[in-house]
DSSP file (Angstrom, degrees, kcal/mol; ACC not computed):
  #  RESIDUE AA STRUCTURE BP1 BP2  ACC     N-H-->O    O-->H-N    N-H-->O    O-->H-N    TCO  KAPPA ALPHA  PHI   PSI    X-CA   Y-CA   Z-CA
    1    1 A M     >        0   0    0      0, 0.0     4,-2.9     0, 0.0     5,-0.2   0.000 360.0 360.0 360.0 -39.0   35.9 -184.4   69.5
    2    2 A M  H  >  +     0   0    0      2,-0.2     4,-2.3     1,-0.2     5,-0.2   0.905 360.0  47.6 -62.4 -40.7   36.8 -187.9   70.5
    3    3 A Q  H  > S+     0   0    0      2,-0.2     4,-2.6     1,-0.2    -1,-0.2   0.927 113.2  48.8 -65.5 -42.6   33.4 -188.4   72.2
    4    4 A L  H  > S+     0   0    0      1,-0.2     4,-2.7     2,-0.2     5,-0.2   0.913 110.5  50.6 -62.6 -43.0   31.7 -187.1   69.1
    5    5 A L  H  X S+     0   0    0     -4,-2.9     4,-2.5     2,-0.2    -1,-0.2   0.920 111.8  47.9 -61.5 -43.6   33.7 -189.3   66.8
    6    6 A G  H  X S+     0   0    0     -4,-2.3     4,-2.4     2,-0.2     5,-0.2   0.921 112.1  49.1 -64.3 -43.9   32.8 -192.4   69.0
    7    7 A Y  H  X S+     0   0    0     -4,-2.6     4,-1.9     1,-0.2    -2,-0.2   0.931 113.5  46.2 -61.4 -46.0   29.2 -191.5   69.0
    8    8 A C  H  X S+     0   0    0     -4,-2.7     4,-2.3     1,-0.2    -2,-0.2   0.868 110.8  53.8 -67.2 -36.9   29.1 -191.0   65.2
    9    9 A A  H  X S+     0   0    0     -4,-2.5     4,-1.7    -5,-0.2    -1,-0.2   0.918 109.5  47.3 -65.1 -42.1   31.0 -194.3   64.7
   10   10 A W  H  X S+     0   0    0     -4,-2.4     4,-0.9     2,-0.2    -1,-0.2   0.879 112.1  50.0 -66.4 -37.2   28.5 -196.2   66.7
   11   11 A R  H  < S+     0   0    0     -4,-1.9     3,-0.4    -5,-0.2    -1,-0.2   0.882 109.4  51.7 -67.1 -37.1   25.6 -194.6   64.8
   12   12 A A  H  < S+     0   0    0     -4,-2.3    -2,-0.2     1,-0.2    -1,-0.2   0.834 106.3  55.2 -68.1 -31.7   27.3 -195.4   61.5
   13   13 A A  H >< S-     0   0    0     -4,-1.7     3,-1.8     1,-0.2    -1,-0.2   0.726  87.7-174.8 -72.5 -22.0   27.6 -199.1   62.7
   14   14 A G  T 3<  -     0   0    0     -4,-0.9    -1,-0.2    -3,-0.4    -2,-0.1  -0.418  65.0 -10.8  63.1-128.1   23.9 -199.2   63.3
   15   15 A A  T 3  S+     0   0    0     -2,-0.2    -1,-0.3    -4,-0.1    -2,-0.1   0.542 106.0 112.0 -84.2  -7.1   22.8 -202.5   64.8
   16   16 A R    <   -     0   0    0     -3,-1.8    -3,-0.1     1,-0.1     0, 0.0  -0.420  65.3-141.3 -68.7 142.7   26.2 -204.2   64.3
   17   17 A P  S    S+     0   0    0      0, 0.0     2,-0.4     0, 0.0    -1,-0.1   0.521  83.3  60.9 -81.9  -2.0   28.1 -205.0   67.5
   18   18 A I  S    S-     0   0    0     -5,-0.1     2,-0.4    -8,-0.0    -2,-0.1  -0.983  77.8-133.8-128.7 135.6   31.5 -204.0   65.9
   19   19 A I        -     0   0    0     -2,-0.4     2,-0.2     4,-0.0    -9,-0.1  -0.748  25.6-151.2 -85.2 130.0   32.6 -200.8   64.4
   20   20 A K     >  -     0   0    0     -2,-0.4     4,-1.8   -11,-0.2     3,-0.4  -0.563  27.1-106.5 -98.9 164.9   34.3 -201.2   61.1
   21   21 A L  H  > S+     0   0    0      1,-0.2     4,-2.7     2,-0.2     5,-0.2   0.871 120.8  55.0 -59.7 -37.3   36.9 -199.0   59.5
   22   22 A R  H  > S+     0   0    0      1,-0.2     4,-2.5     2,-0.2    -1,-0.2   0.851 105.3  54.8 -64.9 -32.6   34.4 -197.5   57.0
   23   23 A D  H  > S+     0   0    0     -3,-0.4     4,-2.6     2,-0.2    -1,-0.2   0.920 109.0  46.9 -64.2 -41.6   32.2 -196.5   60.0
   24   24 A V  H  X S+     0   0    0     -4,-1.8     4,-2.7     2,-0.2    -2,-0.2   0.928 112.2  50.4 -67.9 -44.3   35.1 -194.6   61.6
   25   25 A R  H  X S+     0   0    0     -4,-2.7     4,-1.4     1,-0.2    -2,-0.2   0.930 114.4  43.5 -59.5 -44.5   35.9 -192.9   58.3
   26   26 A N  H  X S+     0   0    0     -4,-2.5     4,-2.1     1,-0.2    -1,-0.2   0.903 113.1  52.7 -65.1 -40.5   32.3 -191.9   57.8
   27   27 A A  H  X S+     0   0    0     -4,-2.6     4,-3.2    -5,-0.2     5,-0.2   0.867 103.5  57.6 -64.4 -36.3   32.0 -190.8   61.4
   28   28 A A  H  X S+     0   0    0     -4,-2.7     4,-2.1     2,-0.2    -1,-0.2   0.903 108.0  46.7 -63.3 -39.5   35.1 -188.6   61.1
   29   29 A K  H  X S+     0   0    0     -4,-1.4     4,-2.0     2,-0.2    -2,-0.2   0.931 114.8  46.2 -66.2 -45.0   33.5 -186.7   58.3
   30   30 A V  H  X S+     0   0    0     -4,-2.1     4,-2.6     1,-0.2    -2,-0.2   0.923 112.9  49.9 -61.0 -47.1   30.3 -186.3   60.2
   31   31 A A  H  X S+     0   0    0     -4,-3.2     4,-2.6     1,-0.2    -1,-0.2   0.897 109.6  51.0 -62.7 -41.4   32.0 -185.3   63.4
   32   32 A Q  H  X S+     0   0    0     -4,-2.1     4,-2.4    -5,-0.2    -1,-0.2   0.900 110.6  48.9 -63.0 -40.8   34.2 -182.7   61.7
   33   33 A E  H  X S+     0   0    0     -4,-2.0     4,-2.6     2,-0.2     5,-0.2   0.902 112.0  49.1 -63.8 -41.6   31.0 -181.2   60.1
   34   34 A E  H  X S+     0   0    0     -4,-2.6     4,-3.0     2,-0.2     5,-0.5   0.911 110.7  50.1 -63.8 -41.5   29.3 -181.1   63.5
   35   35 A L  H  X>S+     0   0    0     -4,-2.6     5,-2.2     1,-0.2     4,-2.0   0.926 113.0  46.8 -61.7 -44.6   32.3 -179.5   65.1
   36   36 A S  I  <>S+     0   0    0     -4,-2.4     5,-2.1     3,-0.2    -2,-0.2   0.920 118.6  39.9 -62.0 -45.4   32.4 -176.9   62.4
   37   37 A H  I  <5S+     0   0    0     -4,-2.6     5,-0.2     3,-0.2    -2,-0.2   0.903 125.3  32.8 -73.5 -44.7   28.7 -176.1   62.6
   38   38 A R  I  <5S+     0   0    0     -4,-3.0    -3,-0.2    -5,-0.2    -2,-0.2   0.831 134.2  16.9 -87.5 -32.3   28.1 -176.3   66.3
   39   39 A V  I  X5S+     0   0    0     -4,-2.0     4,-2.2    -5,-0.5    -3,-0.2   0.848 125.9  42.7-106.2 -56.0   31.4 -175.0   67.7
   40   40 A F  I  ><S+     0   0    0     -5,-2.2     4,-2.2     1,-0.2     5,-0.2   0.894 112.2  53.5 -66.8 -39.7   33.4 -173.2   65.1
   41   41 A D  H  ><S+     0   0    0     -5,-2.1     4,-2.7    -6,-0.3     5,-0.2   0.933 111.8  45.8 -58.4 -45.8   30.5 -171.3   63.6
   42   42 A A  H  > S+     0   0    0      1,-0.2     4,-1.8    -5,-0.2    -1,-0.2   0.887 112.8  50.5 -64.9 -38.7   29.5 -169.9   67.0
   43   43 A T  H  < S+     0   0    0     -4,-2.2    -1,-0.2     1,-0.2    -2,-0.2   0.838 115.4  43.7 -67.4 -32.2   33.1 -169.0   67.8
   44   44 A F  H  < S+     0   0    0     -4,-2.2    -2,-0.2    -5,-0.2    -1,-0.2   0.890 119.0  39.3 -80.4 -41.9   33.4 -167.2   64.4
   45   45 A Y  H  < S+     0   0    0     -4,-2.7    -2,-0.2    -5,-0.2    -3,-0.2   0.712 107.9  60.3 -88.1 -19.8   30.1 -165.3   64.5
   46   46 A E  S  < S+     0   0    0     -4,-1.8    -1,-0.2    -5,-0.2    -3,-0.1   0.850  83.8  89.8 -77.0 -35.3   29.9 -164.3   68.2
   47   47 A P  S    S-     0   0    0      0, 0.0     2,-0.0     0, 0.0    41,-0.0  -0.136  79.1-109.7 -65.9 162.0   33.0 -162.2   68.5
   48   48 A S     >  -     0   0    0      1,-0.1     4,-2.5     4,-0.0     5,-0.2  -0.217  36.4 -97.2 -76.6 172.9   33.2 -158.4   67.9
   49   49 A K  H  > S+     0   0    0      1,-0.2     4,-2.5     2,-0.2     5,-0.1   0.907 127.4  51.3 -58.3 -41.4   34.9 -156.9   64.9
   50   50 A G  H  > S+     0   0    0      2,-0.2     4,-2.2     1,-0.2    -1,-0.2   0.906 108.8  49.7 -62.5 -44.4   38.0 -156.3   67.1
   51   51 A D  H  > S+     0   0    0      1,-0.2     4,-2.4     2,-0.2    -1,-0.2   0.936 112.8  47.7 -59.2 -47.2   38.0 -159.9   68.3
   52   52 A R  H  X S+     0   0    0     -4,-2.5     4,-3.1     1,-0.2     5,-0.2   0.888 109.6  52.6 -65.8 -39.5   37.8 -161.1   64.7
   53   53 A K  H  X S+     0   0    0     -4,-2.5     4,-2.0     2,-0.2    -1,-0.2   0.902 109.6  49.6 -62.6 -41.5   40.6 -158.7   63.6
   54   54 A F  H  X S+     0   0    0     -4,-2.2     4,-1.0     2,-0.2    -2,-0.2   0.934 113.6  45.2 -61.3 -49.0   42.8 -160.0   66.3
   55   55 A L  H >X S+     0   0    0     -4,-2.4     3,-0.7     1,-0.2     4,-0.7   0.919 112.3  51.2 -62.7 -45.9   42.1 -163.7   65.3
   56   56 A E  H >< S+     0   0    0     -4,-3.1     3,-0.9     1,-0.2     4,-0.3   0.864 105.2  57.8 -62.2 -34.2   42.6 -162.9   61.6
   57   57 A G  H >< S+     0   0    0     -4,-2.0     3,-0.7     1,-0.2    -1,-0.2   0.796  99.8  58.0 -63.1 -27.9   45.9 -161.3   62.5
   58   58 A M  H X< S+     0   0    0     -4,-1.0     3,-1.8    -3,-0.7    -1,-0.2   0.715  86.6  80.0 -73.6 -21.4   47.1 -164.5   64.0
   59   59 A L  T << S+     0   0    0     -3,-0.9    -1,-0.2    -4,-0.7    -2,-0.2   0.734  78.3  68.9 -60.8 -23.6   46.5 -166.4   60.7
   60   60 A S  T <  S+     0   0    0     -3,-0.7    -1,-0.3    -4,-0.3     2,-0.3   0.703  90.5  75.9 -70.1 -17.4   49.8 -165.1   59.3
   61   61 A D  S <  S-     0   0    0     -3,-1.8     4,-0.1    -4,-0.1    -3,-0.0  -0.665  77.3-136.1 -99.1 152.6   51.8 -167.2   61.7
   62   62 A A  S    S-     0   0    0     -2,-0.3    -1,-0.1     2,-0.2     3,-0.1   0.967  86.3 -20.0 -71.3 -53.4   52.2 -171.0   61.5
   63   63 A E  S    S+     0   0    0      1,-0.4    41,-0.5    40,-0.0     2,-0.3   0.712 125.8  22.1-122.5 -58.7   51.6 -172.1   65.1
   64   64 A T        -     0   0    0     39,-0.1     2,-0.5    33,-0.0    -1,-0.4  -0.802  63.7-137.6-118.7 161.7   52.0 -169.3   67.6
   65   65 A T  E     -A  102   0A   0     37,-2.9    37,-3.0    -2,-0.3     2,-0.3  -0.967  13.3-135.5-122.2 127.3   51.8 -165.5   67.4
   66   66 A D  E  >  -A  101   0A   0     -2,-0.5     4,-2.6    35,-0.2    35,-0.2  -0.632  16.5-133.1 -80.5 136.6   54.1 -163.1   69.1
   67   67 A R  H  > S+     0   0    0     33,-3.0     4,-2.4    -2,-0.3     5,-0.2   0.906 105.4  48.1 -57.1 -45.9   52.3 -160.2   70.7
   68   68 A Q  H  > S+     0   0    0     32,-0.2     4,-2.2     2,-0.2    -1,-0.2   0.897 111.5  50.1 -66.2 -39.8   54.7 -157.6   69.3
   69   69 A D  H  > S+     0   0    0      2,-0.2     4,-2.9     1,-0.2    -1,-0.2   0.917 111.1  50.1 -62.0 -43.5   54.5 -159.0   65.7
   70   70 A L  H  X S+     0   0    0     -4,-2.6     4,-2.6     1,-0.2    -2,-0.2   0.901 109.1  50.7 -63.0 -41.8   50.7 -159.0   66.0
   71   71 A A  H  X>S+     0   0    0     -4,-2.4     5,-2.2    -5,-0.2     4,-0.9   0.920 114.1  44.8 -63.4 -43.0   50.7 -155.3   67.1
   72   72 A K  H  <5S+     0   0    0     -4,-2.2     3,-0.5     3,-0.2    -2,-0.2   0.944 113.0  50.5 -65.4 -46.5   52.9 -154.3   64.2
   73   73 A R  H  <5S+     0   0    0     -4,-2.9    -2,-0.2     1,-0.2    -1,-0.2   0.907 119.7  35.9 -58.6 -43.8   50.9 -156.4   61.7
   74   74 A L  H  <5S-     0   0    0     -4,-2.6    -1,-0.2    -5,-0.2    -2,-0.2   0.529 105.2-128.2 -89.1  -5.0   47.6 -154.9   62.8
   75   75 A E  T  <5 +     0   0    0     -4,-0.9     2,-0.3    -3,-0.5    -3,-0.2   0.937  61.9 139.2  55.8  48.8   49.1 -151.5   63.4
   76   76 A K      < -     0   0    0     -5,-2.2    -1,-0.2    -6,-0.2    -2,-0.1  -0.882  52.0-115.2-123.0 154.4   47.6 -151.4   66.9
   77   77 A K    >>  -     0   0    0     -2,-0.3     4,-1.9    -3,-0.1     3,-0.6  -0.374  35.1-101.0 -83.5 166.0   49.0 -150.3   70.3
   78   78 A S  H 3> S+     0   0    0      1,-0.2     4,-2.7     2,-0.2     5,-0.2   0.841 119.7  57.1 -56.0 -38.7   49.7 -152.5   73.3
   79   79 A G  H 3> S+     0   0    0      2,-0.2     4,-2.3     1,-0.2    -1,-0.2   0.888 106.2  49.8 -61.2 -39.8   46.4 -151.5   75.0
   80   80 A W  H <> S+     0   0    0     -3,-0.6     4,-2.1     2,-0.2     5,-0.3   0.933 111.6  48.3 -66.9 -45.2   44.3 -152.6   72.1
   81   81 A I  H  X S+     0   0    0     -4,-1.9     4,-2.5     1,-0.2     5,-0.2   0.914 111.3  51.6 -60.1 -43.4   46.1 -156.0   72.0
   82   82 A S  H  X S+     0   0    0     -4,-2.7     4,-2.2     1,-0.2    -1,-0.2   0.888 107.9  52.1 -61.8 -40.8   45.6 -156.4   75.8
   83   83 A T  H  X S+     0   0    0     -4,-2.3     4,-1.8     1,-0.2    -1,-0.2   0.943 116.5  37.0 -60.2 -51.0   41.9 -155.7   75.5
   84   84 A Y  H  X S+     0   0    0     -4,-2.1     4,-2.3     2,-0.2     5,-0.2   0.807 112.9  57.0 -76.5 -30.1   41.2 -158.3   72.8
   85   85 A K  H  X S+     0   0    0     -4,-2.5     4,-2.5    -5,-0.3     5,-0.2   0.948 108.6  48.1 -64.6 -45.5   43.7 -160.8   74.2
   86   86 A K  H  X S+     0   0    0     -4,-2.2     4,-2.3    -5,-0.2    -2,-0.2   0.917 112.5  48.6 -60.4 -43.7   41.8 -160.7   77.5
   87   87 A R  H  X S+     0   0    0     -4,-1.8     4,-1.7     1,-0.2    -1,-0.2   0.902 114.4  44.1 -64.6 -40.8   38.5 -161.1   75.9
   88   88 A L  H  <>S+     0   0    0     -4,-2.3     5,-2.6     2,-0.2     6,-1.3   0.801 112.8  51.9 -77.3 -29.3   39.6 -164.0   73.7
   89   89 A L  H ><5S+     0   0    0     -4,-2.5     3,-0.8    -5,-0.2    -2,-0.2   0.909 110.3  49.1 -68.3 -41.9   41.4 -165.8   76.5
   90   90 A T  H 3<5S+     0   0    0     -4,-2.3    -2,-0.2     1,-0.3    -1,-0.2   0.876 111.8  48.0 -63.5 -38.7   38.2 -165.5   78.7
   91   91 A A  T 3<5S-     0   0    0     -4,-1.7    -1,-0.3    -5,-0.2    -2,-0.2   0.512 112.0-125.6 -82.0  -3.4   36.1 -166.9   75.9
   92   92 A R  T < 5S+     0   0    0     -3,-0.8    -3,-0.2    -4,-0.2    -2,-0.1   0.836  75.7 123.0  62.0  36.0   38.8 -169.7   75.5
   93   93 A V  S   <S+     0   0    0     -5,-2.6    12,-2.5     1,-0.1    13,-0.7   0.779  76.7  24.0 -90.6 -33.4   39.3 -169.0   71.8
   94   94 A I  E     -B  104   0A   0     -6,-1.3     2,-0.3    10,-0.3    10,-0.2  -0.842  69.5-149.4-125.2 167.4   43.0 -168.4   72.2
   95   95 A E  E     -B  103   0A   0      8,-3.0     8,-1.9    -2,-0.3     3,-0.1  -0.862  12.3-140.5-126.9 164.1   45.6 -169.5   74.8
   96   96 A E  E     +     0   0A   0     -2,-0.3     6,-0.2     6,-0.2     4,-0.1  -0.784  21.5 175.9-125.5  86.4   48.8 -167.8   76.0
   97   97 A P  E    S+     0   0A   0      0, 0.0     5,-0.1     0, 0.0    -1,-0.1   0.684  73.3   7.6 -69.1 -15.7   51.3 -170.7   76.3
   98   98 A G  E >  S-B  101   0A   0      3,-0.8     3,-2.2    -3,-0.1     2,-0.1  -0.963 105.6 -64.0-152.4 164.7   54.0 -168.2   77.2
   99   99 A P  T 3  S-     0   0    0      0, 0.0   -32,-0.1     0, 0.0     3,-0.1  -0.332 122.6  -1.9 -54.8 120.4   54.3 -164.4   78.0
  100  100 A G  T 3  S+     0   0    0      1,-0.2   -33,-3.0    -2,-0.1     2,-0.5   0.634 107.2 116.0  74.9  11.2   53.2 -162.5   74.9
  101  101 A I  E <   -AB  66  98A   0     -3,-2.2    -3,-0.8   -35,-0.2     2,-0.3  -0.965  44.7-169.1-118.2 128.1   52.7 -165.7   72.8
  102  102 A F  E     +A   65   0A   0    -37,-3.0   -37,-2.9    -2,-0.5     2,-0.3  -0.856   9.2 172.1-117.2 149.6   49.3 -166.6   71.5
  103  103 A S  E     - B   0  95A   0     -8,-1.9    -8,-3.0    -2,-0.3     2,-0.3  -0.978  41.8 -92.4-146.7 158.2   47.8 -169.7   70.0
  104  104 A F  E     - B   0  94A   0    -41,-0.5   -10,-0.3    -2,-0.3     4,-0.1  -0.558  28.2-155.4 -71.9 135.2   44.4 -170.9   69.0
  105  105 A A  S    S+     0   0    0    -12,-2.5   -11,-0.2    -2,-0.3    -1,-0.1   0.786  75.6  71.3 -82.3 -29.1   42.8 -172.9   71.8
  106  106 A L  S >  S-     0   0    0    -13,-0.7     3,-2.3   -66,-0.0     4,-0.5  -0.793  86.7-126.2 -94.2 115.6   40.5 -174.9   69.6
  107  107 A P  T 3  S+     0   0    0      0, 0.0    -2,-0.1     0, 0.0    -1,-0.0  -0.368  96.4  16.2 -59.0 129.6   42.3 -177.6   67.4
  108  108 A G  T 3> S+     0   0    0     -4,-0.1     4,-1.9    -2,-0.1     5,-0.1   0.223  93.6 107.2  95.4 -14.1   41.3 -177.1   63.8
  109  109 A F  H <> S+     0   0    0     -3,-2.3     4,-3.0     1,-0.2     5,-0.2   0.860  72.7  59.6 -71.5 -32.2   39.9 -173.5   64.3
  110  110 A R  H  > S+     0   0    0     -4,-0.5     4,-2.3     2,-0.2    -1,-0.2   0.953 109.3  43.8 -54.6 -51.4   42.9 -171.9   62.5
  111  111 A D  H  > S+     0   0    0      1,-0.2     4,-1.9     2,-0.2    -1,-0.2   0.888 113.7  51.1 -64.8 -39.8   42.1 -173.9   59.3
  112  112 A Y  H  X S+     0   0    0     -4,-1.9     4,-1.9     1,-0.2    -1,-0.2   0.940 110.7  48.4 -60.9 -46.6   38.4 -173.1   59.7
  113  113 A L  H  X S+     0   0    0     -4,-3.0     4,-2.1     1,-0.2    -2,-0.2   0.878 107.2  55.6 -63.9 -39.0   39.1 -169.4   60.1
  114  114 A K  H  < S+     0   0    0     -4,-2.3     4,-0.4    -5,-0.2    -1,-0.2   0.920 109.0  48.3 -58.5 -43.9   41.4 -169.4   57.1
  115  115 A E  H >< S+     0   0    0     -4,-1.9     3,-0.7     1,-0.2    -1,-0.2   0.888 111.6  50.2 -64.0 -39.5   38.5 -170.9   55.0
  116  116 A K  H 3< S+     0   0    0     -4,-1.9    -2,-0.2     1,-0.2    -1,-0.2   0.856 111.4  46.4 -69.2 -35.6   36.0 -168.3   56.3
  117  117 A V  T 3<        0   0    0     -4,-2.1    -1,-0.2     1,-0.2    -2,-0.2   0.356 360.0 360.0 -96.0   6.7   38.1 -165.2   55.7
  118  118 A R    <         0   0    0     -3,-0.7    -1,-0.2    -4,-0.4    -2,-0.1   0.500 360.0 360.0 -66.9 360.0   39.2 -166.1   52.1
């Protein structure tokens, strides 16, 4: 995201040798849109129904999701949670910062997902 922001800021500055604050502000909007369309859209549309259900189940929590809470919330058994956890970890959509604790790996993806599932 930082590289994308820098690239967009230099593009906004045009031929000027100095980037101005307005360039950075404009670049931030463009970079966020690019991140949403190129990364978040792919992350949202590629997973299976089960993957998406797992991710949507995580939205009820502020930062991290406890495995047992997620299983209860989704009314799923441990094996189901393990299957989708493994798939989403491999795809680098979620992280497991501690045993049985999940978080979104992509900064901003939680907010994006909340908007998509409304």
